[in-house]
C-alpha positions as CSV (number, residue, x, y, z in Angstrom):
1,M,281.0,-14.0,44.3
2,I,282.9,-15.3,41.3
3,P,284.4,-18.7,41.8
4,Q,288.1,-18.7,41.6
5,E,287.9,-21.0,38.6
6,D,286.5,-18.2,36.7
7,K,288.8,-15.6,37.8
8,L,292.1,-14.4,35.8
9,T,294.1,-15.1,38.7
10,Q,293.2,-18.7,38.3
11,L,296.2,-18.5,35.4
12,W,298.4,-17.9,38.5
13,L,297.4,-21.2,40.5
14,D,297.5,-23.4,37.2
15,H,301.1,-22.0,36.8
16,Y,302.3,-23.0,39.8
17,I,300.8,-26.5,39.8
18,I,302.6,-27.0,36.5
19,L,305.9,-25.7,37.8
20,S,305.1,-28.3,40.8
21,R,305.6,-30.9,38.2
22,V,308.5,-29.6,36.9
23,A,310.2,-29.4,40.3
24,E,309.2,-33.4,40.6
25,L,310.8,-34.2,37.5
26,A,314.2,-32.2,38.7
27,P,314.4,-32.7,42.5
28,N,317.8,-31.5,42.7
29,T,316.9,-28.1,40.9
30,K,315.5,-25.1,42.3
31,I,312.4,-23.6,40.5
32,I,311.8,-20.0,41.3
33,C,308.3,-18.5,40.0
34,L,308.7,-14.8,39.4
35,C,305.3,-13.1,39.9
36,D,303.9,-9.8,39.3
37,R,301.7,-8.1,42.1
38,E,298.6,-9.9,40.5
39,C,300.0,-12.9,42.0
40,D,299.4,-11.2,45.4
41,F,296.3,-13.2,46.8
42,Y,295.3,-15.6,49.6
43,N,294.7,-18.7,47.6
44,F,298.2,-18.6,45.6
45,F,300.1,-18.4,49.0
46,K,297.9,-21.1,50.3
47,L,298.9,-23.0,47.4
48,A,302.5,-22.2,47.6
49,K,302.6,-23.4,51.0
50,K,301.0,-26.8,50.3
51,L,303.3,-27.6,47.5
52,H,306.3,-26.5,49.1
53,L,305.7,-29.6,51.8
54,T,306.2,-31.9,48.7
55,H,308.5,-30.0,46.6
56,P,310.8,-28.0,48.7
57,N,312.9,-27.0,45.5
58,L,309.9,-25.2,44.4
59,Q,309.8,-21.2,45.6
60,Y,308.3,-18.0,44.5
61,M,309.5,-14.4,44.7
62,L,306.7,-11.8,43.9
63,R,306.3,-8.0,44.0
64,V,303.7,-7.4,46.6
65,E,301.1,-4.2,46.2
66,Y,299.7,-4.3,49.9
67,N,301.3,-3.6,53.2
68,R,299.4,-6.7,54.7
69,I,299.5,-7.1,58.4
70,L,301.3,-10.3,59.2
71,T,300.7,-13.0,62.1
72,N,302.7,-11.1,64.2
73,K,300.9,-8.3,63.9
74,K,303.6,-6.3,62.4
75,K,303.3,-5.0,58.5
76,L,304.9,-6.6,55.7
77,F,307.2,-3.9,54.8
78,Q,308.2,-3.1,58.0
79,T,309.1,-6.8,58.5
80,L,311.1,-6.8,55.5
81,G,313.0,-3.8,56.3
82,D,313.8,-5.5,60.0
83,L,315.7,-8.0,57.7
84,N,318.4,-5.6,56.3
85,P,321.2,-4.9,58.6
């Protein structure tokens, strides 16, 4: 198994960490990280959740590739569809 540090996806993690530093310097500014579907991986979501606790002004928007099963046993695309009135 390849360590996370040696994967190309590490760039997304590094980028988000840098944005967290920007968010710390500008706490009254909403910082949004726009991500491609390459960013659709567990370690990114884990890091984003952790950093959001200390930097609530840091958010992300990403294009997802997989119709994942969520914690409520519903699939992602169905859940997003249910949000539309």
